[in-house]
Steps between C-alpha positions, in 0.01 A plus 500: 500500500157406369656361183676236708164381639326480162514226241231660282560741211373856465493809286436864572220686319641850478355584155172679563424509126397136548135481603546217757769687694315830471171353623666319789665821618177698457298245701763487772507881509128498562566311823748758625402846369576743634857383544513681835342794671827695472586427136358606169684221314288226344480171689691326219811706592519294820485163315779278386444408137255207483650155475353187343628182661475147358529186714552174310468154655685479837606866496460697821566822684626416847353672810592869492386851587417774249579768758841553660594582859783720361305649207613857567856395412472183292205609286565877477577480126168334424249705695562388856278260689252276315157598636285268292514205262237441236503156337263416214465136404510468120389136468316231694730266685335172587801340669774664712625854461308640797604822674558410864534733799660287771441750783134582429205278590285337237207699366138403448532556125415292198860512368654397836665153488271274702652350814792746502542686832678798336375736232565317172336637185415296191571702182192578289519699177392859557522490877716761672682469832584829671703505820703746700855392595541823699254744652428848360800637692734237353522281812587143398236232565662159555161323469508553123777244429371302201610256233408373158450127567630245248315512172350179366305680229654807337421828682507858372467808720542877457636704790530865595674628812405840645768688696514787747675734253530554129665205326749620236593305187630239442287360785202728447313635202635819343315820586475572124323166442266557796406848369462388140315169540311513832 
């Protein structure tokens, strides 16, 4: 399980009366509306509740995948396959705490760790990282294996996962909250 790979701490933001959670979900929804060409449900119905994750010194998230080769069975109760991951960096991290994709080549990008041959992103407050652990049909993409490298300086991120199907509570946001607050 992902919990066994993580030494950081996290909390779920499922209270949309809080402006931070509400705004994060609204901005993420803007990336994905309409939810699908065959659904009239709002994009937020396909999200797991946002999560804020804190990495203190030396904490990590070992290499892992956000999608699952057996998502139809193993993730059926939480919306099926993970189609996209949106990470937002909540603070500047001068040392450590990079997000590394060990199966993707380095990018010509200002936040790329210099001299690294794989994609390895330096966290910068306000930057977002969007990637697709499966294609639009839910086919797993093994190139998206990634990790949270050891933190030297404290790191804070917010994350939303978008799935192929509606994500029911307790994993997703309640339809009442979505209707009332979004």
